[in-house]
C-alpha positions in Angstrom: 0.0 0.0 0.0 1.5 3.4 -1.0 0.4 5.6 1.8 1.9 8.8 0.3 -0.1 8.3 -2.9 -3.3 7.6 -0.9 -2.7 10.7 1.2 -2.3 12.8 -1.9 -5.5 11.2 -3.4 -7.4 12.0 -0.2 -6.1 15.6 -0.3 -7.1 15.9 -4.0 -10.7 14.7 -3.5 -11.4 16.2 -0.1 -9.8 19.6 -0.7 -10.2 20.2 -4.4 -12.1 17.8 -6.7 -14.6 15.5 -5.0 -16.6 15.5 -8.3 -13.8 13.7 -10.1 -14.8 10.5 -8.3 -18.5 11.4 -7.8 -18.0 12.0 -4.1 -20.6 14.2 -2.2 -19.3 16.6 0.4 -21.7 18.5 2.7 -21.5 22.3 3.2 -18.8 21.8 5.9 -16.6 19.5 3.7 -17.6 16.2 5.3 -17.8 13.0 3.2 -19.2 9.7 4.4 -16.2 7.3 4.9 -18.0 4.4 3.4 -18.9 6.4 0.2 -15.3 7.6 -0.1 -14.0 4.1 0.1 -16.5 2.9 -2.4 -15.8 5.7 -4.9 -12.0 5.2 -4.4 -12.4 1.5 -5.3 -14.3 2.5 -8.4 -11.2 4.5 -9.4 -8.9 1.6 -8.8 -7.6 2.9 -5.4 -7.2 0.4 -2.5 -8.6 2.5 0.3 -10.1 1.1 3.5 -10.7 2.3 7.1 -7.3 0.8 8.2 -5.5 2.8 5.4 -7.3 6.0 6.5 -6.4 5.4 10.1 -2.8 4.7 9.1 -2.5 7.9 7.1 -4.0 9.9 10.0 -1.7 8.4 12.6 1.6 8.4 10.6 1.5 11.4 8.3 3.8 14.3 9.2 1.0 16.6 8.2 -2.3 16.1 9.9 -4.6 17.1 7.0 -7.7 15.1 7.8 -10.3 14.9 10.5 -12.6 12.0 11.3 -16.0 12.7 13.0 -16.3 11.5 16.6 -18.4 8.5 15.4 -15.9 7.7 12.6 -18.5 7.8 9.9 -17.3 11.1 8.2 -14.0 12.5 7.1 -12.9 15.9 5.8 -9.7 17.8 5.1 -8.9 20.2 7.9 -7.5 23.0 5.7 -6.2 23.7 2.2 -9.5 23.7 0.3 -9.9 25.3 -3.0 -13.6 24.4 -3.1 -16.2 26.4 -1.2 -16.7 24.7 2.3 -17.5 26.2 5.7 -15.1 24.7 8.2 -17.0 26.5 11.0 -13.7 27.8 12.3 -13.9 30.5 15.0 -11.4 33.4 15.1 -8.6 32.9 17.6 -5.8 35.0 18.8 -2.6 34.0 16.9 1.0 33.8 18.3 2.9 37.1 18.0 4.8 35.9 14.9 4.1 33.3 12.3 6.0 32.2 9.2 5.1 31.8 5.5 7.2 29.7 3.2 7.3 30.5 -0.5 9.6 30.2 -3.5 12.2 32.8 -4.1 10.6 33.8 -7.3 7.4 34.9 -5.4 9.1 37.2 -2.8 9.1 40.5 -4.7 5.4 40.3 -5.6 4.5 39.2 -2.0 6.4 42.1 -0.5 4.6 44.5 -2.9 1.1 43.0 -2.8 0.9 40.8 0.3 0.2 37.1 0.7 -3.0 36.2 -1.0 -5.0 33.0 -0.8 -5.1 32.7 -4.6 -7.0 29.4 -5.4 -7.3 28.4 -1.8 -9.8 29.6 0.7 -7.2 30.9 3.1 -3.5 31.9 3.4 -1.6 29.2 5.3 0.9 30.4 7.9 3.1 28.2 10.1 4.2 28.4 13.7 7.7 27.2 12.8 10.4 28.3 10.4 11.1 24.6 9.6 7.5 24.0 8.5 7.5 27.2 6.4 10.8 26.1 4.8 9.2 22.7 3.8 6.3 24.5 2.2 8.5 27.0 0.5 10.6 24.2 -0.9 7.6 23.0 -2.9 7.7 26.3 -4.8 11.4 26.3 -5.7 14.3 27.8 -3.7 12.6 28.3 -0.3 12.3 31.8 1.2 10.9 32.4 4.7 8.7 35.4 5.4 8.0 36.6 8.9 4.3 37.6 9.5 3.5 40.0 12.4 0.3 38.2 13.2 -0.3 39.7 16.6 -0.2 43.2 15.1 -2.6 42.0 12.4 -4.9 40.6 15.0 -4.9 44.0 16.9 -5.7 45.8 13.7 -8.8 43.6 13.1 -7.6 40.7 10.8 -9.1 37.3 11.8 -7.0 34.3 12.3 -8.1 30.7 12.6 -6.1 27.7 13.8 -6.4 24.6 11.7 -8.5 22.0 13.4 -6.3 19.1 12.1 -2.8 20.6 12.4 -2.1 22.9 15.3 1.0 24.4 13.7 -1.1 25.8 10.8 -2.8 29.1 11.1 -5.2 30.5 8.5 -6.2 34.0 7.5 -7.8 35.6 4.4 -4.9 37.9 3.4 -1.7 39.3 4.8 -1.0 42.9 3.8 2.6 43.8 2.9 3.1 46.0 5.9 2.9 42.9 8.2 5.6 41.0 6.3 9.3 40.9 6.7 11.8 38.8 4.7 14.1 36.7 6.9 
């Protein structure tokens, strides 16, 4: 069983394209686990409850959430589809970090960090996590986000339900960003 491939598959269908396998998500992004397993099998993917549990226990990124009764699953963050995760604003740490590719730095410093195709901007509590994210976009660059100052000026922050080190916001204006 290729856990990495299955995790990427789950991210793809639960965050971006459930329609590609005919999966129904409710308004809050929840899918029935049994339907997900059935639709995955129809696409030639070997997915079962044990594989889902394995992914959730052993993945370095906690991207998925199971309902308390184990009947439903959703991605905790990273959606490009319209879902309401029912997140409540929360006071962020003083500083957070955003990783990006070096080719994006000039435009970010000029225009801020925008969610683009995602519902939120993702910001990390650690430089190391931001560096990993930035490495997916080329030569990694780390940007410091003055999140506490943003919060005081009325910008909302949300902590990911599935990954405590991930914070979400709608937009980070340039005045709150510093290149490290």
